[in-house]
N, C-alpha and C positions, 0 to 999 in steps of 0.2 A: 961351295955348298950352300944350298938354300936355307934361309931362316925358317925354322919350323914354328908355326903359330899354333899355340895350344888353344883348343876350343873346349867348351864345357857343354855337356848335355845335362839339363837340370830338370828336376820335378818339384813343383810347388804344391802345397796343400792349401786350398783356398778356404775362406771363412764359411762357405757353404758345403765344405767337406769334399768338393770335387778336386781333381788333380789337373794341373797344367804342366805340359812338357815343352821345353824350349831349348834353344841353342844360343850361346853367346861366347865372346872372347874375353869378357870381363864380368865375372859372376857377381862380385860385390856391387858393382854399378848397376847391373841389370836387376838385382833384387831390390835395390833402392827405388829404381824406376817403377817396378811393379807396385811396390807399397805406397809410393807417392802418387801414383795414378797419372802419369804423364800422358797417356794415350787413352781417351775415352772409348775408343774402338777396340781396345785390348780386352780379351776374355777376362782377365783378372781385375779390370777396373772396378766393376760392381761387386767383386768378390773379395775385397780387401778386408782385413789384412791377409797377406799370404805368408806362408812359412816354407823355407827351403827344407825339403825332406830327403832329397837325393841329388847327387851329382856325380858325373863321370868325366874324367879328362880324356879328350881325344887328341890325337896328334895331327889331325887335318880337318878342315871344314867338311870335306866330302864324307869322312868317317863319322863325324858328329851328326851331320844331317841324316845319314842313313840310319844311325842308331835312334835318333829322335823319331823318325818316321816309324821305325819298328815299335818303339814304346807306345806311340800314339795309337797303334792298332791293337794293343794288348787290352785284356780285360782288367777291371779294377782289382780283382784278386791277384792277377799276375803282377800288376804294378806294385801292389802292397807287399808281395813276396820279394820283389826287387828292392824296395825301400828297406825291408828288414834283413836283406842279405840271405834269404832262404832259398838257396839254389835248388834244393830238392823239390820244393813246391813249384818253382819256375819250370823245372823239367816236367813235372807231373801235369801242370796246367797247360803245357805246350802240346801234350799228347792229344791226338785226334780221338774224340769221343763218339763219333758217328757209329751207328750199328754196322755200316758197311766197311769200317776201318779194319784192316787186316788183324789188328790186335784184339778186336772185339768179335771177330767172326767165329761162330760156333759151328762145329762140324756135326 
């Protein structure tokens, strides 16, 4: 049986109120790295301090990376619904709002 390596998808709130989403296998270490500013090229470097506002444990790197990419494509409102655990809002924000959407079509 293969050893399962747990991965974390995490979201940080930066000092400029923006959100950063990432993946790591060591959440505590990665949070320290963000706040210490180890990498001047990192998005969070000039936006410190950062605060951990959300994380999810994934059972594989592939699952974690897929979830990270999904979150990165979300609106700020949808990210904030995820942070607060508001699943109803996440579902509503995920609905298509175009006039041409089948749910918005008027006969």
